[in-house]
C-alpha positions, -999 to 999 in steps of 0.1 A, spaced: -496 27 780 -502 -7 799 -529 2 822 -549 16 793 -541 -18 768 -547 -39 796 -583 -21 805 -588 -22 769 -583 -65 765 -606 -67 798 -632 -47 780 -631 -69 746 -628 -99 765 -661 -92 782 -676 -88 749 -665 -117 737 -679 -136 765 -707 -123 757 -704 -131 722 -698 -167 730 -726 -168 757 -751 -156 724 -736 -181 698 -741 -214 725 -772 -199 740 -798 -232 736 -813 -242 702 -828 -210 695 -795 -193 695 -786 -173 665 -763 -200 642 -745 -166 627 -713 -153 641 -718 -124 665 -697 -94 656 -662 -94 673 -656 -63 696 -623 -48 685 -607 -14 694 -598 5 662 -570 33 653 -574 62 626 -549 59 599 -528 88 593 -505 105 572 -480 125 581 -441 123 590 -421 93 603 -385 95 615 -362 63 618 -343 72 652 -317 58 674 -301 66 707 -265 64 710 -240 69 741 -209 85 737 -182 111 752 -181 145 741 -141 155 724 -125 186 716 -119 189 684 -88 210 682 -62 206 716 -29 227 718 -8 218 740 21 245 748 51 237 752 87 256 750 120 249 722 146 256 748 155 246 782 148 267 804 138 279 838 94 291 843 95 325 856 58 329 847 24 315 843 3 340 825 -31 316 823 -44 286 846 -72 262 843 -103 275 831 -90 309 815 -99 318 781 -74 321 755 -70 340 725 -44 332 696 -15 351 693 -15 354 737 18 354 758 9 323 781 39 318 799 77 333 800 112 316 811 142 334 824 160 350 792 187 370 815 216 346 801 201 344 762 200 386 766 235 385 774 244 364 745 222 385 721 246 414 735 279 397 728 265 392 696 258 427 691 288 444 702 305 412 678 286 428 650 297 467 657 338 450 654 330 431 621 312 462 611 341 482 621 367 461 606 345 461 574 346 502 572 385 499 581 389 476 547 367 501 527 391 525 536 427 512 530 410 496 495 401 531 486 438 543 493 455 512 476 435 520 446 443 556 445 484 541 452 477 521 420 469 550 400 496 571 409 520 545 404 508 537 367 512 578 353 542 578 368 552 543 349 539 560 316 569 587 324 591 564 330 596 574 368 594 539 380 600 506 379 575 477 365 585 459 399 568 490 421 540 486 399 534 449 405 535 457 439 509 478 443 486 459 419 494 431 445 486 453 475 449 468 459 435 429 454 450 422 487 427 450 499 400 441 481 398 410 488 405 419 531 366 440 522 349 410 509 361 394 537 351 417 566 320 420 544 314 381 556 319 385 588 293 416 591 271 387 577 279 360 603 276 383 628 239 396 618 229 359 615 247 352 650 227 383 668 193 371 648 201 336 663 203 353 697 176 373 694 153 344 685 161 322 714 154 351 736 119 353 714 119 312 729 114 322 763 79 340 755 58 310 750 27 323 727 -8 304 720 -11 299 681 -37 280 660 -46 292 623 -81 275 623 -111 273 642 -123 294 670 -104 324 685 -108 319 717 -99 289 737 -99 274 773 -69 267 793 -77 220 800 -46 213 822 -15 229 836 19 206 837 42 222 854 43 252 882 63 284 880 98 282 892 104 248 880 130 239 850 115 226 820 131 209 791 127 217 751 94 205 744 82 195 780 47 201 781 34 232 802 -2 238 791 -29 225 771 -54 245 755 -89 228 737 -114 245 716 -146 243 731 -167 261 701 -180 236 687 -173 204 706 -170 166 688 -195 138 703 -180 106 694 -203 76 695 -197 39 681 -225 23 661 -229 -14 649 -235 -29 617 -273 -30 615 -274 12 616 -241 20 600 -259 14 565 -280 49 576 -252 67 586 -239 96 564 -226 130 569 -253 152 575 -278 138 596 -296 155 621 -292 148 659 -299 158 693 -276 152 722 -285 152 758 -263 146 786 -273 144 824 -249 172 834 -283 194 817 -314 172 818 -336 197 806 -311 210 780 -314 195 742 -284 205 718 -290 205 682 -256 181 664 -252 172 628 -228 139 615 -200 156 607 -179 123 599 -188 84 596 -153 61 596 -150 41 566 -138 9 589 -152 -9 619 -129 -15 645 -119 -50 651 -127 -60 687 -161 -39 689 -168 -48 655 -187 -7 654 -178 23 636 -163 56 651 -190 80 641 -183 121 645 -209 143 658 -206 184 652 -224 200 686 -226 238 684 -214 251 717 -221 286 718 -224 293 756 -195 264 763 -222 251 789 -203 216 774 -173 204 783 -150 181 767 -153 145 784 -189 142 793 -209 112 787 -237 116 763 -268 105 745 -272 112 708 -305 106 694 -294 105 658 -323 107 624 -314 81 606 -345 84 578 -376 107 572 -405 106 555 -425 137 550 -459 123 541 -462 87 550 -493 66 563 -491 58 598 -506 34 625 -501 20 658 -479 -9 659 -505 -25 674 -523 -31 645 -498 -50 630 -505 -88 626 -491 -123 614 -510 -145 596 -490 -175 583 -456 -161 567 -476 -126 561 -475 -94 580 -505 -70 576 -536 -52 593 -572 -60 595 -585 -25 576 -621 -8 581 -635 15 555 -653 44 564 -687 32 575 -682 -1 574 -686 -29 600 -664 -56 588 -628 -58 580 -610 -66 557 -573 -84 560 -541 -67 539 -508 -76 536 -490 -46 540 -450 -39 536 -434 -16 571 -415 7 563 -403 35 593 -404 24 628 -408 51 658 -418 36 691 -455 27 685 -459 38 654 -447 21 621 -447 32 585 -468 11 557 -452 12 525 -476 15 491 -503 15 513 -531 42 505 -565 33 516 -580 55 542 -603 45 575 -592 29 604 -571 -2 616 -577 -28 642 -555 -27 672 -567 -51 698 -591 -83 695 -573 -92 658 -574 -135 671 -614 -129 673 -614 -119 636 -607 -141 595 -610 -118 564 -642 -101 561 -657 -106 599 -680 -88 613 -672 -60 642 -683 -42 669 -665 -10 685 -673 -10 722 -683 26 733 -696 32 698 -730 39 684 -749 4 676 
C-alpha cells in the first residue's frame, strides 16, 4: 500500500511539474489553469463494520474443587490431570475400614434396640391381659381394689416401656444412617448440575496415601466447552459493547484458526486502577482445542451498517474546520467540494453518513484542487 501510494505521488508530481511548466512557459502560455492530475476511486455501497481488537485471557466458566467432608487417608485417585470426568463419577476414595466398623456397631445396637422393643411389647400384652382378668374378678368380689390398682399401674408401666424402646430403636436407626453416610463420604464424587456433562481434571493437589483433612482440596475439575474469554475495554469503546455482539477469537497456539464468539456479559462498573471494564465473551469449544489460561486476541464487531456509502479514507480532506471529499460526477472533468459526516471507519475504508451521490472521489492530489477545479487522471483516456 505504501509503495503504491508513493508511486502514485511520483506520477502526480511529474504531472504537476508539467502543468506548472505549461502555465509559466513564456508569454504565449495559456492563462487558463491546467487540469490537475489526481487519483480517484469509485464510491461504493455495501456493508461496513466497526471492529476493535482486544487482548484477553481464556477462563473456564465453571471450576469444581473436589474436597472430602471428613478426615482420612487417601487410598485411591481414579483420575489424573487431563482425564475426562462425568457428572456423578467417583474420582477418589478414602480409607473406610474404621467407619465401616462403626457402622457395624450401629447395626448391632439397632438390633438390640429392636429386640428390647419386641420384649417390651410382649410384656405390655401380658400386663393388659392380667388387668382385664382382675377387672372381671373384681366384679365378682374376688380381688380387692388395691390389687386392681396395682395391675393398672403395671400395665401403664409396660406401655411406657414400649414407648421408650421405640425411641431407642429410632435413635439406633439414626445412628446407623449417620454411620452409613460417613462411610459414603469416603467416596468422593464429582457433582454438578449445570453446564457440560463432561469436564476435565485441571489440577491434582495430593497423592495417594496422603492424609487429608476435611475440606482440603484434592482435585480441580474445569469445564472446557464453552470457554470464557475475558477482555478489558476502555471508556471510548465501552459504549458500543452489549451482550450478543459477534466476535472472532485468535491465539498464537493455533495461528491459522479462527474461533467464533459472542459477547456474553459487560460489567456495569470500571476498575479504579485501570479505568477499564471487564467484558466476558462466550467461546464455543466443541473440539476442546482451546484451554483456560491461553492469551487470546478478540476482534469484536462493535457496530455494523449493511447498506452504507463507502469511500477510501484517503479521500477525506480538511478545508478549514470542515471535513469533506472532492466529488467527481460520472462523466465530469471537474470536482465539487462536498462536506461530509464520517461514520464507521474500518481500516482504510470509511462510511459517509447522508451522502447519496454516485460517481468517484479524489484520493490523491487534493492539495492541487479547489471547488470546481478541472482534473485529469493519469493513465485514463484524454
